[in-house]
N, C-alpha and C positions, 0 to 999 in steps of 0.2 A: 905245139899244142895251141889250138885256136882259143883265144879268150874272148874276143869280140870280132866284129866284122873287119876292123882295121888293125887289131893288135893280136899278135901271136908270139910265142916264145919257142925257140928251137929246143928239140929234145936233148941237145948237147948240154944245155944249162942244167938239166936234171940228172942227178946221179942216183941210180937205183942198184941196190945190192940185195941178193937173195940170202936170207938167213934162216936158221931153224926157228920154227914157231914155238912159243911157250905153251905150257899146259899139257893136258892129257891128249894122247894121240895114238896110242896103241903101239904096235910093233914098228910102224913106219916112221915114228916121230924122230928117231935119232939118225935116220938115213936121208931124209928128204928136206931140202931147204926150200920150204914153200912160202915163208913169210917174206915180205918185201920191206926194205928199209930205204926210204926215199929222202934225199937231201937236195935242197934248192937254196942256193946262196942269193939272197935278194940284192945285195950290194953289187955283186959282179954280174948280175943278169942283164939282159938287153931291154928290160922294162924302162919306160920313161921315168924321169926323176920324180915327178909328182906322185906317180903310182908307188914307187919305192918308198917315199916318205910316208904315204898313207898306210902301206903294209907294215912298216916298222913301227908305226904309232898304234897299230892294233894291239889289243890286250889279249893275245892268244898264247896258250901254253905251248903250242907247237913251234913258235918262233923264239929262237934263243937270243941272248943278249948280243951275240955277234951278228945277228941278222940272218941266220940260217934256219930255214923251215925244215923240220924233221917230222916225217910221217912214217908210222909203222903200221903196215896192213897185214893182218894175220888171221882174219876172220873166215876167209875162204879156204877151201881144201887144195886148190891148185895155185901154182905160182902165177899163172896168167891172170886168173881172176883177182888175186891179191894185187898184182901190178895195175890192173884196170881200176881197182878200188882206190889205190894210193893216188893214181893220177886224177881220178874224179875228186878226191878230197883236196888235192893241191889246186885243181882248177876252181873249185868253189871258194877256197881261201883267197886265191888271186882275184877272183871276181869281186870280192869285198873291197879290194884295193882300187878297183876301177871306179867305184861309186864316189862321185864328187859330193861332199856334204854341202847341203844347201846353206848359203850364207844367211845368218840371222840379222834382220834389220830391226834395230830397236824401235819400239813404238811407244806412244804416250796415250794415256786414256783421254777421252774427250771431256770437255767441260761438263756436258750433260751426265756422263758416267761418274765423274767426280761428285757432282751434285747429288745424284741418286745414292751413291755410297754414303755420303755424309748424312742425308736424310734418313737412311736406314739405320745408321748409327744413333742418330738422335731418337728415333722411335724406340730402339732397343733400350737406350738409356732411360727413357720415360717409363717403360714397362718395368725396368729394374727398380726405378725410384719408387714406384707404387708398391713394391714388395716390402719396402723399408718400414720399420716400426714407426708409427706416428709419434712426434715429439709432443708431449702434452702438458 
């Protein structure tokens, strides 16, 4: 499966099992295993270590505590369509792990910005002081 121009994972890393779909389906539902159960072990995959760490850090309900991605596709009527849907979902999840987060560089406000902020606070204080009851 191609993830980017330089990175791809072999299909041997992905385990797909055909299972029976849940829900209503008429007479055919108990005979045909059209749903796909996809499992992808992040730790034992051929992905680079930094990508693995970012994937494991994702807060996604499809990733178990053991680091296994579990995707169940059953929305389509055919097994082939469900297989394509499961692979597409896995690919989009793995693409999230490829994105390197931008490093935050701490910044400081300028002296002029600090001065403007304090002047604004003083003005606001004066307005509020004028609202006070005069001492007489």
